[in-house]
BAMIPA-62302 format. One record per residue: residue number from 0; residue in one letter; x, y, z of N, C-alpha, C, O in turn. Coordinates in steps of 0.1 Angstrom, whole numbers. Layout:
N
resi resn n_xx n_yy n_zz ca_xx ca_yy ca_zz c_xx c_yy c_zz o_xx o_yy o_zz
NUM A X Y Z X Y Z X Y Z X Y Z
...
This chain:
226
resi resn n_xx n_yy n_zz ca_xx ca_yy ca_zz c_xx c_yy c_zz o_xx o_yy o_zz
0 M 5 -3 238 4 4 226 2 -5 214 9 -15 213
1 K -8 -2 205 -10 -9 193 -5 -1 181 -7 11 180
2 L 0 -8 171 5 -2 159 -3 -7 147 -3 -19 144
3 F -10 2 140 -17 -2 128 -9 4 116 -8 16 115
4 I -5 -4 107 3 0 95 -6 -2 83 -11 -13 80
5 F -7 9 75 -16 9 63 -7 9 50 3 16 50
6 D -11 1 41 -7 3 27 -14 16 22 -23 21 28
7 C -9 21 10 -15 33 5 -24 30 -7 -36 30 -6
8 D -18 27 -19 -26 25 -31 -35 13 -30 -30 2 -27
9 G -48 15 -32 -57 4 -31 -62 1 -17 -71 -7 -15
10 T -56 8 -7 -61 7 7 -66 20 12 -77 21 17
11 L -57 30 12 -62 44 16 -67 52 4 -77 59 5
12 A -60 51 -7 -63 59 -19 -65 51 -31 -59 41 -33
13 D -75 55 -39 -78 48 -52 -70 55 -63 -74 65 -69
14 S -59 48 -67 -49 54 -77 -50 46 -90 -41 48 -99
15 Q -59 36 -91 -58 27 -102 -59 33 -116 -51 29 -125
16 H -67 44 -118 -68 50 -131 -54 56 -134 -50 55 -146
17 M -48 63 -125 -35 69 -127 -24 59 -130 -16 61 -139
18 I -24 48 -122 -14 38 -124 -14 31 -137 -4 30 -144
19 V -26 27 -142 -28 21 -154 -24 30 -166 -17 26 -175
20 A -29 42 -165 -26 52 -176 -11 55 -177 -6 56 -188
21 A -5 57 -165 10 60 -165 18 49 -171 28 51 -178
22 M 14 37 -167 22 25 -171 21 23 -186 31 21 -193
23 N 9 25 -192 7 24 -206 14 35 -214 18 33 -225
24 E 14 47 -208 22 58 -215 36 54 -215 43 57 -225
25 A 42 49 -205 56 45 -204 59 34 -214 69 34 -221
26 F 50 24 -215 51 13 -225 51 19 -239 59 15 -248
27 A 42 29 -242 41 34 -255 54 42 -259 58 41 -271
28 V 61 48 -250 74 55 -253 84 45 -259 92 49 -268
29 H 83 32 -255 92 22 -260 86 13 -271 92 3 -274
30 G 75 17 -277 69 10 -287 63 -3 -283 61 -13 -291
31 L 60 -5 -270 54 -17 -265 39 -16 -264 34 -6 -262
32 P 32 -28 -267 18 -27 -266 13 -25 -251 21 -29 -242
33 P 2 -19 -249 -3 -16 -235 -5 -29 -228 -10 -39 -233
34 A -1 -29 -215 -4 -40 -206 -18 -41 -203 -25 -31 -201
35 E -24 -53 -201 -38 -54 -197 -40 -48 -183 -31 -49 -174
36 R -51 -42 -182 -54 -35 -169 -53 -44 -157 -47 -40 -147
37 A -58 -56 -158 -57 -66 -147 -43 -69 -143 -40 -71 -132
38 R -34 -70 -154 -20 -73 -151 -13 -62 -144 -6 -64 -134
39 V -16 -50 -148 -10 -38 -141 -15 -38 -127 -6 -36 -118
40 L -27 -39 -124 -32 -38 -111 -27 -50 -102 -26 -48 -90
41 S -24 -61 -108 -19 -72 -101 -5 -70 -95 -2 -77 -85
42 V 2 -60 -100 16 -58 -95 16 -45 -86 27 -42 -82
43 V 5 -39 -85 5 -27 -76 8 -32 -62 3 -42 -57
44 G 17 -24 -55 22 -28 -42 36 -32 -42 43 -30 -32
45 L 41 -37 -53 55 -40 -55 63 -27 -57 57 -17 -62
46 S 75 -27 -54 84 -16 -58 84 -14 -73 82 -24 -80
47 L 86 -2 -78 83 1 -92 91 -8 -102 85 -14 -111
48 E 104 -9 -100 111 -17 -110 108 -32 -109 107 -39 -119
49 T 104 -37 -97 100 -51 -96 87 -52 -103 85 -63 -110
50 A 78 -43 -102 65 -43 -109 66 -43 -124 60 -51 -131
51 V 75 -34 -129 77 -33 -143 83 -46 -149 79 -50 -159
52 R 92 -51 -141 99 -64 -146 89 -75 -148 90 -83 -157
53 R 79 -76 -139 69 -86 -140 60 -84 -152 54 -94 -157
54 L 59 -72 -157 50 -69 -168 57 -71 -182 50 -72 -192
55 L 70 -73 -181 78 -74 -194 81 -89 -196 80 -97 -187
56 P 85 -92 -209 89 -106 -212 101 -110 -203 108 -101 -198
57 P 102 -123 -200 112 -128 -190 126 -123 -191 133 -120 -181
58 R 131 -122 -204 146 -118 -205 148 -104 -209 158 -100 -216
59 S 139 -95 -205 141 -81 -208 152 -75 -200 155 -80 -189
60 S 159 -66 -206 172 -61 -200 169 -52 -188 158 -46 -187
61 A 179 -51 -179 178 -42 -167 177 -28 -172 171 -20 -165
62 E 184 -25 -183 183 -11 -188 169 -7 -192 164 4 -190
63 L 162 -16 -199 148 -14 -203 139 -12 -191 131 -3 -190
64 V 141 -21 -181 133 -19 -169 135 -6 -162 125 1 -158
65 A 148 -1 -161 151 11 -155 145 23 -163 139 32 -157
66 K 146 22 -176 140 33 -184 125 34 -183 119 45 -183
67 L 118 22 -184 104 22 -182 100 27 -169 90 35 -168
68 A 107 24 -158 104 29 -145 105 44 -145 96 51 -139
69 D 115 50 -151 117 64 -151 105 71 -159 100 81 -156
70 D 102 65 -171 91 70 -179 78 69 -172 69 78 -174
71 Y 76 58 -164 63 57 -156 62 69 -146 52 75 -145
72 K 73 71 -139 73 82 -129 70 96 -136 63 104 -130
73 A 76 98 -147 74 111 -154 59 112 -159 53 122 -157
74 A 54 101 -164 40 101 -168 30 103 -157 20 110 -158
75 F 33 96 -146 24 97 -134 25 111 -128 14 117 -125
76 H 37 117 -128 38 131 -123 29 140 -132 23 149 -126
77 E 30 139 -145 22 147 -154 7 145 -152 -1 155 -152
78 L 3 132 -151 -11 129 -149 -16 136 -136 -27 141 -135
79 R -8 135 -126 -12 140 -113 -13 156 -114 -22 162 -108
80 R -5 162 -122 -5 176 -123 -18 181 -130 -24 191 -127
81 V -23 173 -140 -35 177 -147 -48 171 -143 -59 176 -146
82 E -47 160 -135 -59 152 -132 -62 152 -117 -74 153 -113
83 H -52 149 -109 -54 148 -94 -64 137 -91 -73 139 -82
84 V -63 126 -97 -72 115 -95 -66 104 -86 -63 93 -90
85 E -65 107 -73 -61 97 -63 -69 99 -50 -64 102 -40
86 P -82 98 -51 -91 101 -39 -90 91 -28 -87 79 -31
87 L -92 95 -16 -93 86 -5 -106 78 -7 -116 83 -12
88 Y -105 65 -3 -118 57 -3 -127 62 8 -124 69 17
89 E -140 59 6 -150 62 15 -147 58 29 -143 47 32
90 G -148 68 39 -146 64 53 -132 64 58 -129 63 70
91 I -122 65 49 -108 64 53 -103 76 61 -96 74 71
92 R -107 88 58 -104 99 66 -108 97 80 -101 100 90
93 E -121 93 82 -126 91 96 -118 80 103 -115 81 115
94 V -114 69 96 -106 59 102 -93 65 107 -89 62 119
95 I -86 72 99 -73 77 103 -74 87 115 -67 86 125
96 E -83 97 113 -85 107 124 -90 101 137 -86 106 147
97 T -99 91 136 -104 85 149 -93 77 156 -91 79 168
98 L -86 69 148 -75 61 154 -64 70 160 -58 67 170
99 A -60 80 152 -49 89 156 -53 96 169 -43 100 177
100 A -65 98 172 -69 105 185 -68 96 197 -70 101 208
101 R -66 83 195 -65 74 206 -51 74 212 -42 73 205
102 E -50 74 225 -37 74 232 -30 60 231 -18 59 232
103 D -38 49 228 -33 36 229 -29 31 215 -26 19 213
104 V -30 39 204 -28 35 191 -18 44 184 -19 57 185
105 R -9 38 176 0 46 167 -2 41 153 -6 29 151
106 L -1 50 143 -3 46 130 10 47 121 19 55 124
107 G 10 38 111 21 38 102 17 36 88 5 32 85
108 I 26 38 78 24 35 64 35 26 59 47 29 62
109 A 32 16 51 42 8 45 38 6 30 28 -1 28
110 T 44 13 21 39 13 7 50 11 -3 62 15 -1
111 G 46 5 -14 55 4 -26 56 18 -33 64 18 -43
112 K 49 28 -30 49 41 -36 62 48 -32 68 44 -21
113 S 66 58 -40 78 66 -36 74 75 -24 62 78 -23
114 R 83 80 -17 80 90 -6 74 103 -12 65 109 -7
115 R 79 107 -24 74 119 -30 60 117 -34 51 126 -31
116 G 56 106 -40 42 103 -44 33 102 -32 22 107 -32
117 L 38 96 -21 30 95 -9 27 108 -3 16 111 2
118 D 38 116 -2 37 130 4 26 138 -3 20 146 4
119 V 25 137 -16 15 144 -23 1 142 -18 -7 151 -15
120 I -2 129 -15 -15 125 -10 -17 130 4 -27 136 8
121 L -7 127 13 -8 131 27 -9 146 29 -16 151 37
122 E -1 154 21 -2 168 22 -15 173 17 -21 182 23
123 R -20 168 5 -33 172 0 -44 169 10 -53 178 11
124 E -44 158 16 -55 154 25 -52 158 40 -61 157 48
125 R -40 164 42 -36 169 56 -37 158 66 -43 160 77
126 L -31 147 63 -31 135 72 -17 131 77 -16 123 85
127 G -7 137 71 7 133 74 10 133 89 17 124 93
128 A 5 142 96 9 144 111 3 132 119 8 130 130
129 H -6 124 113 -12 113 121 -3 101 121 -6 91 129
130 F 7 100 113 15 88 111 28 89 119 36 98 116
131 S 31 79 128 43 79 135 55 73 128 66 76 131
132 T 52 65 118 63 59 110 58 57 96 47 53 94
133 I 67 61 87 63 60 72 75 53 65 86 57 65
134 Q 72 42 59 81 34 51 77 33 37 66 30 34
135 T 87 36 28 83 36 13 94 28 5 104 23 11
136 A 91 26 -7 100 18 -16 113 25 -18 123 18 -23
137 D 115 38 -15 127 45 -17 139 39 -9 150 39 -13
138 T 135 33 3 146 29 12 145 14 17 151 10 26
139 H 136 7 10 134 -7 14 134 -17 2 130 -12 -9
140 P 136 -30 4 134 -39 -7 119 -40 -9 111 -36 -1
141 S 115 -45 -21 101 -46 -25 94 -55 -15 99 -65 -10
142 K 81 -52 -13 72 -62 -6 73 -75 -15 74 -74 -27
143 P 72 -87 -9 68 -90 5 79 -91 15 77 -96 26
144 H 91 -86 12 102 -85 21 97 -78 34 90 -68 33
145 P 100 -83 46 95 -77 58 101 -64 63 98 -59 73
146 S 111 -59 55 119 -47 60 111 -35 64 114 -29 75
147 M 100 -32 57 92 -20 60 86 -22 74 86 -13 82
148 I 80 -33 77 73 -36 89 84 -37 101 81 -31 111
149 L 95 -43 99 105 -44 109 110 -31 113 113 -28 125
150 T 112 -22 103 117 -9 106 106 -1 114 110 7 123
151 A 94 -2 110 83 4 117 82 0 132 80 8 141
152 L 85 -13 134 85 -18 148 96 -12 155 94 -8 167
153 D 108 -11 149 120 -5 156 117 10 159 120 15 170
154 E 111 17 150 109 32 152 99 35 162 99 45 169
155 T 89 26 164 78 29 173 79 21 186 73 25 196
156 G 87 11 186 88 3 198 76 -7 200 75 -13 211
157 A 68 -8 190 57 -17 191 61 -32 190 71 -35 185
158 L 53 -40 197 55 -54 197 48 -61 185 37 -56 181
159 P 54 -71 179 48 -77 167 33 -82 170 24 -81 162
160 E 31 -88 182 18 -93 185 8 -82 188 -4 -85 189
161 R 12 -69 188 3 -58 190 3 -49 177 -1 -38 178
162 T 7 -55 166 8 -48 154 0 -55 143 -1 -67 142
163 L -7 -46 134 -15 -51 124 -12 -44 111 -11 -32 110
164 M -9 -52 100 -7 -46 87 -20 -47 79 -27 -57 79
165 I -24 -36 74 -37 -34 67 -35 -31 52 -29 -21 49
166 G -39 -40 43 -35 -38 29 -45 -46 20 -52 -54 24
167 D -43 -43 7 -53 -48 -3 -46 -59 -12 -53 -64 -21
168 T -33 -62 -10 -27 -71 -19 -21 -83 -11 -19 -82 1
169 T -18 -94 -18 -12 -105 -12 2 -102 -8 7 -108 2
170 Y 8 -92 -14 22 -88 -10 22 -82 4 31 -85 12
171 D 11 -75 8 9 -70 21 8 -81 31 14 -81 42
172 M 0 -91 28 -3 -102 37 10 -110 39 13 -115 50
173 E 17 -113 28 29 -121 29 40 -113 37 47 -119 44
174 M 40 -100 35 50 -92 43 46 -92 58 55 -94 66
175 A 34 -91 61 29 -92 75 33 -106 81 38 -106 92
176 R 31 -116 74 34 -130 79 49 -131 81 53 -137 91
177 A 57 -126 71 72 -127 72 77 -119 84 87 -123 90
178 A 70 -108 88 74 -100 99 68 -104 112 72 -99 123
179 G 59 -114 112 54 -119 124 43 -111 130 41 -111 142
180 V 36 -103 122 25 -94 127 12 -99 120 12 -107 111
181 G 1 -93 125 -12 -97 120 -14 -91 106 -8 -80 103
182 G -23 -97 98 -26 -92 85 -41 -90 83 -49 -100 85
183 L -46 -78 80 -60 -75 78 -61 -71 63 -56 -61 59
184 G -68 -79 55 -70 -76 41 -82 -67 39 -92 -68 46
185 V -81 -59 28 -93 -51 24 -96 -54 10 -87 -56 1
186 A -109 -56 7 -114 -61 -6 -117 -51 -16 -121 -54 -27
187 W -115 -38 -13 -118 -27 -23 -107 -23 -31 -108 -14 -39
188 G -95 -30 -30 -83 -27 -37 -81 -35 -49 -90 -37 -57
189 Y -69 -41 -51 -65 -47 -64 -64 -62 -64 -62 -68 -75
190 H -64 -69 -52 -64 -83 -52 -77 -89 -46 -83 -82 -38
191 E -81 -101 -50 -93 -107 -46 -93 -111 -31 -82 -114 -26
192 A -104 -111 -25 -105 -115 -11 -100 -129 -9 -93 -132 1
193 R -103 -138 -18 -98 -152 -16 -83 -153 -17 -77 -161 -10
194 D -77 -145 -25 -63 -145 -26 -56 -139 -14 -46 -143 -9
195 L -62 -128 -8 -57 -123 5 -58 -133 16 -48 -134 24
196 K -69 -140 17 -70 -151 27 -59 -162 25 -53 -166 34
197 G -57 -165 12 -47 -175 9 -33 -171 12 -24 -179 15
198 A -31 -158 12 -17 -152 15 -15 -150 30 -4 -146 34
199 G -25 -153 38 -23 -152 52 -32 -142 60 -30 -140 72
200 A -41 -135 53 -50 -125 60 -58 -132 70 -64 -142 68
201 H -58 -126 82 -66 -132 93 -80 -129 91 -89 -136 96
202 L -83 -118 84 -97 -113 82 -96 -104 70 -86 -98 67
203 V -107 -104 62 -108 -95 51 -121 -86 52 -132 -91 54
204 V -119 -73 52 -130 -64 53 -135 -61 38 -127 -58 30
205 E -148 -62 36 -154 -61 23 -155 -47 18 -153 -44 6
206 R -159 -37 27 -161 -24 22 -154 -14 31 -153 -15 43
207 S -149 -3 25 -141 7 32 -149 13 43 -143 17 54
208 G -162 15 41 -170 21 52 -171 13 64 -176 18 74
209 E -167 0 63 -168 -9 75 -155 -10 83 -155 -16 93
210 L -144 -4 77 -131 -6 83 -130 -1 97 -125 -8 106
211 L -136 11 100 -134 16 114 -141 7 124 -135 5 135
212 S -153 2 121 -160 -6 131 -152 -19 133 -152 -25 144
213 V -146 -25 122 -138 -37 124 -126 -34 132 -123 -42 141
214 L -119 -23 130 -107 -20 138 -111 -18 153 -103 -21 162
215 D -122 -11 155 -127 -9 169 -129 -23 176 -125 -24 187
216 S -135 -32 169 -137 -46 174 -124 -52 177 -122 -59 187
217 L -114 -51 168 -101 -57 170 -94 -51 182 -87 -58 189
218 L -95 -38 183 -89 -31 195 -95 -36 208 -87 -38 218
219 A -108 -38 208 -114 -44 220 -109 -58 223 -106 -61 235
220 L -107 -66 213 -101 -79 215 -87 -78 220 -83 -86 229
221 M -79 -69 215 -65 -67 219 -65 -63 234 -56 -68 241
222 E -74 -55 238 -75 -51 252 -78 -64 261 -72 -65 272
223 T -87 -72 256 -91 -84 264 -79 -94 265 -77 -100 275
224 D -71 -95 254 -59 -104 254 -47 -98 261 -38 -106 264
225 A -47 -85 264 -35 -79 270 -32 -85 284 -23 -81 291
């Protein structure tokens, strides 16, 4: 059995417009200037308070970090209510549905998103039943700590050498390396391909429409190596 674990934001769904807008609304509540778009996207994938802390001056208080995180969640919830702008990337539905139909593959998610936020996407797209293990920031340390992947391995019984983490950030690749599993980078998200490779990605897929064929090829290699 092979286990493919997917990140969410920047890998399965394009949430960047919502993330940047919600972060800047939260900053505005506290009279702070908006964070640069590139800086906000650079911390996507981290748990929320960890991401907020990186965007603030070094000696910002824990109280401010917590309040900004709460204000971000409130802003994101409101934006989602009125805009619903978190579409799946091209070809992602086919990837999930095709892999889920295979008897030799199980699917998982490891994301810095909250479980509530993830469930909104999975329920809207009717994909939740395809995932055997789901790990979120609610119950784990922030990436790149390997806790999410290690728990996914425990829950599914998958072996590290038969497991692949698929994500768009260096945090995903560093997490994969720390957990002793393979790392597949995707270039349509929030970190550059060269940075993904530098963080340990064994391969980087350039376009979302190519992901299924790449994974099919990797599955064939896994069968050869079995």
